[in-house]
N, C-alpha and C positions, 0 to 999 in steps of 0.2 A: 384455624378451625380444623384442619386436617389432623394436627397433633392432638387436639382435644378428642376427636372421634377415635383416633388410634388408642389413646389412653383409656377411653370408655370401653373399647372392645377388649383391650388387655385386661382391664379390671373385671369385666364380665367373664372372660375366659378363666381367669385365676380363681374367682370367688363363686362362680356359678356351679350348678350341679351338672351332671354328665349330659343330660338332655340339652341344656343350654349350649354346652361345648359342641355337641354333635350338630346342632342347628347352625351355629356359627361357622363350622367347617364346611357344611353343605352350602350355606349362603355364599361364603367366600369363594368356593369352587365355581358356583354359578356365575358370580360376578366376573371372575377371571376368564372363564371360557367364553362368556358373551362379549367381554372387551376384546378378546382375540378375534372374535367374529366381526366386530365393528371395524377394527383396524385393518383386518385382512380384506374386508369388503371394499376398502378404498383402493386396493391393488387391482387395477383394471385387467392386467394380462393373466394373472394367476388367481382368478376369483375364488376365494374361500379355500385355496389349496392348503395353506398353512393351518387354517382353522380345522379342516377335515383331518389333517394329519395328527394334530394335537388331540382332537376329540377321539379318534380311533385308537390312538396310543394309550389314552386313559380309560377307554371303554373295555369291556370284557369280550374278547373274541370267542366265537363258538367253536373255533378250530383249535385243537390242542397244539399243533405245531406253531401256530401264531402266538398262543398263550405262553409257550416256552420262551419265545423271544421277548415278551413283555410281561414277565411274571408279576410286576407291581400292579397290573390291571385287576388282579383278583381282589385287591383292596380298593384301589382308586375308583373303580367303576361304581361302588356303592355310595360314593359321595358326589357323583357327577350328574348334574341336570342341565339341560340346555333350554328347556321350556319352562316359562314362569309358572303355569298352572300345575305342572308336574311337581315342581319344587314346592309350591305353596301347599298343596294338599298333603304331600308327604310330610312336610314339617309340622303342619297343624295336627295331623294324626299322631306323629311322633311325640309332640308336646302333650296332647291330651292324654294319650294312653301310656306314654312313658312315665308321666308323673304317678300314675296309679301303680305301675310295676315297681317304680322306685320306692313308693311308700310301703309296699308289701314285702319286698325281698331285699331292698337296699339299693342305694344309688350305684354302688360299686359293681352291681351285676348288669347294668345297662350296656356299657361298652362291649363286654364279652358277648352278650346276647345279640347285640347289633351286628358285630363282626361275624360271629359264627353262623347266624341265620342268613346273613348276606352271602357268605360263602356257599352255604347249602342251596340257597335260591339260585345262585349263579351256576352251580353244578346242574341243577334241574333244567335250567335254561339251555345249557350246552347240550345235554343229553337229548332234550326235545328237538333242538335245531339240527342235530346230527342224525338222529335215528327215527324220529316220529314223523308222520304225515304233516305237511304244512311247514316243515323246517326247510332251511336253505342248504343243508348239507355242509355247513361250516363257514358260510359267507357272511354271517350276521354279527352284530355287536350289541351288547347289553350295557345299560347304564341306569343309575338311579337307586334310591334307597327303598324302593317299594317292597322288596322281599323282606328286608330287615324290619320295616315298619309293620308289615303283616304279622311277622313273628311277635313283635311287641304287642300288637292288638290281641293276638290269640293267647299270649302269655297272661295279659291282663284278664281276658275273658275266662281263662281256666282258673286263675287265682280267685276271682270274685265274679262269678257268672251273673249274680243278681244285683250287682252294683248298677245304680241308675245314673244315666247321663241325660241332661236336658238338651234335646235336639231342636234346632230352629224350626218353627212351624209344626212341630210334632209333639214336643213335650218330653216328659221322662220316658226313657226306653232302657230296658235292662241291657247290660253289656253283652250278654250272650247272643241277643238278637241282632245287635249291631255287627258283631263279628260274623255271625252266620250270614247276614245279608251281604257283607263284603265278599265273603267266600263264595256265595252263590253267584255274584256278579262275575267273579273271576272264572268260575266253572263254565258259565255261559260264554264268556269271552274266549276261553280256551278252544271252543268249537267254532269260533269265527275266523275272519280273515284279517282282522286288525290287531296287531301286537299280540299274536297268539303266543309267542315265546315268552313275552312279558307276563302274561296271565299264568303261564305254567310256573314261572319264577315266584309269583305271588303265592300260588298254592304251595310251593315248596317252603316258603317262609312261614306260612300258616301251620304246616305240618311240623316244622321245627319247633314253633312255639308250643304246640300241643305236646309234643314228645318231651320237650324240656321240662314242662311242669309235671308231666307224668313221672319222669325220673326224679324230679325234685321231691315229690311227695313220697317216693320210694326210698328217699335218703341219699340219692346220688345227684350231685351237682356237677354237670359236665363242663361248666364254665369255671370251676374252682381254680384250676391251674392258671388259666388266663386272668382271672380276677386277682390272684396273688401277684402277678407280674405288673399288670396295668395299674393297680392301686398304688404302687410305689411311684409310678411315673406321673399320675394325675392327682396326687394328693400332696399338699405342702408339708403336712405334719408326718413324723415318722410313725410307722405302724406300731401299735401297742402289742404287748405279749398276749397271746391267746389264752383264754380261760376255758377249761374243760366244760363242755355243755352238760347240763342236767335238765334236759328239755322234756316238755310234754308235747311240743308241736314240732313238725318238720320245718317250719319257717321261723325257728327260734332266733332271736337276736342275741348274740353273745355279748355279755357285759364284762368290762374289765374293771378291777378295783384295786386300790392301793392298800386296802385294809389288811392287816395281818391276821385278823381273826377269821379263819375260813368258814366257820359256822355262820357268822353274821353276814359274810359275803354271799353265801349260798342262799340265805333267807332273803336278802335284798334282791338278788337276781330272780329268785322264784316269784317274789311279789311283783316285780316289774313285768315278768313274763305273763303273769296272770292278768295284769291290767292290759297288756298288749292283746292277749287272746280275747278279752272281753270287748275291746274296741273293734277287732277284726270281725267278731260275731255280729256286732252292731252294724257294721258296714254291709255285711252279707244280707242282713235282714231288712235294713232301712235305708241303705245307701250312704255315701260319704257325706252328703249334705246334712244328714241327721246328727252328725257329730257336733259337740260343743267346741268352742275355741280351744279350751284346755285339752280336750281329747285330740284335736287335730295337731296341736303343738306337741303333745306326747308322742303321737304316731310319727311326726316328722323327725323328732329327736331320736326316736328308737331306730328309724331307718338309717340314720347316719352312723350308728355305732357298729363296730366290727365284731 
């Protein structure tokens, strides 16, 4: 059975989108750190000593001298969760909102957005803990994907603020109000005594998502270099040659063609871009659920093209 489970996980990681891969990595890290806790708990003399060492080594220290000694923590901390509910809510939010972001700007943008916003949220956490009231002066550690998840949420909200999501016991709610509600809770939490630094990190992630879409609409993709490198590592098929854009939209999907006739190729690309613009307008006005099966399939296929 173990082999069967491992094969299923490998297949999911190879064929799934970037959201699935990120969730698998986060869940795997959660299982490993908690197994270390369970086994270390059996050690009567040094209760949890090894567990605490591993946890702190993978977490982001708020002290720059300690960070220099464990530089991997700038990445590892954003995949580390020790609490079940912390993991569950982060992964649910990442799945729900990450799918929206992937549909709009492409699956290959998810990992760069996750990593870069996690780094920015971690920096905000460190600056708060070192220099603002309520900090420990450099004695704390941060972990979790919350800053990156908040960036994904706000990226989705900035791309399609009127997109409707069905919330349990509430019903359809526009995406912009969900994002604002989460940001408000973090603003309130930043003035409290419980996980104050974590709330600052969440706010940092939200600001990164807002800034990212603002620049994207201005024609600047700050994740472009990262996307170029990571797409080669996380895709099994070789990258196709780029085709010069003839876009009407800042969020144009670039289509590749083997046709020799450049005029026909331009017309085909223009036609597909027009259909994509029409579908995005429909989502903004009526929500994703209003799309037909054919429109959803077209949007999914368009998001996969480089």
